[in-house]
VEXDREN-2710 file (C-alpha; in Angstrom, 1 decimal):
% VEXDREN-2710
k/r/px/py/pz
1/MET/-2.9/-20.6/-19.9
2/ASN/-2.2/-22.0/-16.5
3/THR/-5.6/-22.6/-15.0
4/GLN/-4.2/-22.4/-11.4
5/GLN/-3.4/-18.7/-12.1
6/ASN/-6.6/-17.5/-13.6
7/THR/-7.9/-15.5/-10.7
8/LEU/-6.4/-12.5/-9.0
9/PHE/-6.5/-14.6/-5.8
10/GLU/-4.1/-17.1/-7.3
11/GLN/-2.0/-14.5/-9.1
12/ILE/-1.2/-12.6/-5.9
13/GLY/-0.4/-15.7/-3.9
14/GLY/-3.7/-16.9/-2.5
15/GLU/-4.8/-16.7/1.1
16/GLN/-1.2/-16.4/2.5
17/SER/-0.7/-13.1/0.6
18/ILE/-4.1/-11.7/1.5
19/ARG/-3.5/-12.5/5.2
20/LYS/-0.1/-10.7/5.0
21/LEU/-1.7/-7.7/3.3
22/VAL/-4.5/-7.4/5.8
23/ASN/-2.2/-7.9/8.8
24/LEU/0.0/-5.1/7.5
25/PHE/-3.0/-2.9/6.8
26/TYR/-4.4/-3.3/10.3
27/HIS/-0.9/-2.9/11.8
28/TYR/-0.5/0.4/10.1
29/MET/-4.0/1.5/11.0
30/ASP/-3.3/0.6/14.7
31/THR/0.1/2.3/14.8
32/LEU/0.4/5.2/12.4
33/PRO/-0.8/8.6/13.6
34/GLU/-1.9/9.3/10.0
35/ALA/-4.7/6.8/10.6
36/SER/-5.9/8.0/14.0
37/ASP/-9.4/9.0/12.8
38/ILE/-10.3/5.7/11.2
39/ARG/-8.6/3.8/14.1
40/THR/-11.0/5.3/16.6
41/GLN/-14.0/4.0/14.6
42/HIS/-12.9/0.4/15.2
43/GLU/-13.0/-1.8/18.2
44/PRO/-9.9/-1.9/20.4
45/ASP/-9.3/-5.5/19.3
46/LEU/-8.9/-5.5/15.5
47/SER/-8.9/-9.3/15.2
48/SER/-12.5/-9.6/14.1
49/ALA/-12.2/-6.8/11.6
50/ASN/-9.0/-8.4/10.3
51/GLU/-10.5/-11.8/9.8
52/LYS/-13.6/-10.3/8.0
53/LEU/-11.4/-8.3/5.6
54/VAL/-9.3/-11.4/4.9
55/LEU/-12.3/-13.5/4.1
56/PHE/-13.9/-10.7/2.0
57/LEU/-10.8/-10.1/0.0
58/ILE/-10.3/-13.8/-0.6
59/GLY/-13.8/-14.1/-2.2
60/TRP/-13.6/-10.7/-3.9
61/SER/-10.3/-11.7/-5.6
62/GLY/-11.7/-15.0/-6.9
63/GLY/-10.9/-17.4/-4.1
64/PRO/-13.4/-19.4/-2.0
65/GLN/-16.5/-17.5/-1.0
66/VAL/-16.2/-18.1/2.8
67/TYR/-17.2/-14.6/3.7
68/ILE/-20.6/-15.0/2.0
69/GLU/-21.0/-18.4/3.5
70/LYS/-20.4/-17.0/7.0
71/TYR/-21.9/-13.5/6.9
72/GLY/-24.0/-13.3/3.7
73/HIS/-23.7/-10.8/0.9
74/PRO/-21.0/-8.2/1.8
75/ARG/-23.3/-5.1/1.3
76/LEU/-20.2/-3.0/1.9
77/ARG/-21.9/0.4/1.8
78/ALA/-24.8/-0.7/4.1
79/ARG/-22.4/-2.3/6.6
80/HIS/-20.3/0.8/6.8
81/LEU/-23.2/3.4/7.1
82/PRO/-23.0/3.5/10.9
83/PHE/-19.4/4.9/10.5
84/LYS/-18.5/8.5/9.4
85/ILE/-16.6/8.0/6.2
86/GLY/-15.7/11.3/4.6
87/ILE/-12.7/12.4/2.5
88/LYS/-10.4/12.3/5.5
89/GLU/-11.4/8.8/6.5
90/ARG/-11.2/7.5/2.9
91/ASP/-7.7/9.0/2.5
92/GLN/-6.6/7.5/5.8
93/TRP/-7.9/4.1/4.9
94/LEU/-6.2/4.3/1.5
95/TYR/-2.9/5.5/3.1
96/CYS/-2.8/2.3/5.2
97/MET/-3.9/0.0/2.4
98/TYR/-1.4/1.5/-0.1
99/LYS/1.4/1.2/2.4
100/ALA/0.4/-2.4/3.1
101/LEU/0.3/-3.2/-0.6
102/ASP/3.8/-1.6/-1.1
103/ASP/5.1/-3.7/1.8
104/SER/3.2/-7.0/1.2
105/GLY/5.3/-8.6/-1.5
106/ILE/2.4/-8.6/-3.9
107/PRO/3.8/-8.3/-7.5
108/PRO/3.9/-4.6/-8.4
109/LYS/1.6/-5.0/-11.5
110/HIS/-1.1/-6.5/-9.3
111/ALA/-0.5/-3.9/-6.5
112/VAL/-1.1/-1.1/-9.0
113/GLU/-4.4/-2.6/-10.1
114/LEU/-5.4/-3.3/-6.5
115/LYS/-4.7/0.3/-5.6
116/LYS/-7.0/1.5/-8.4
117/SER/-9.8/-0.9/-7.3
118/PHE/-9.4/0.0/-3.6
119/ALA/-9.5/3.8/-4.5
120/HIS/-12.7/3.2/-6.4
121/ILE/-14.3/1.2/-3.5
122/ALA/-13.1/3.6/-0.8
123/ASN/-14.6/6.6/-2.6
124/PHE/-17.8/4.7/-3.0
125/MET/-17.9/4.1/0.7
126/ARG/-18.0/7.8/1.6
127/ASN/-21.2/8.7/3.3
128/GLN/-20.5/12.3/4.3
129/ASN/-21.7/15.1/2.0
130/GLU/-18.3/16.8/1.3
131/SER/-16.9/18.1/-1.9
132/GLU/-13.4/17.5/-3.1
133/SER/-11.3/20.7/-3.2
END
C-alpha cells in the first residue's frame, strides 16, 4: 500500500483539491438562487467562512489539524446553534456541496462517499424541530 495515499485527504488530492471544493461551494452559495436562505445567514464577505471550512475539511479528511490548532475542537453543532438550520437550510447546503463535489474534479468514488458523509453531517446539524414529509 502506498503510505502517501492512506488518508482521504491524500486520496482526493490534498489541500489543493479541498480549496477548489470549498471555493466552488461558496461560489454556488453566493450566486445560486437555490441557496438564498443559507446565504443570508452568512456574512457578506465569505472569505472567513471559506478559510474555516477549508481548514476543517483538511483535518477532517486526515490532513494536518490546523483548524484545531487555530480554533480548538470544531464542536460543529454548538458552533452552528445560533443559525436556523432546518430541512430547507440543510437541503440548500447539500445542494451547493453536491454541485461543488460534482464540479471539483474529486474522483467520483470519493465524491460519492463524501456526499454520504456530508448528508449525515448536514442532517445532524439541523436545530429546528421539523419532521420530514
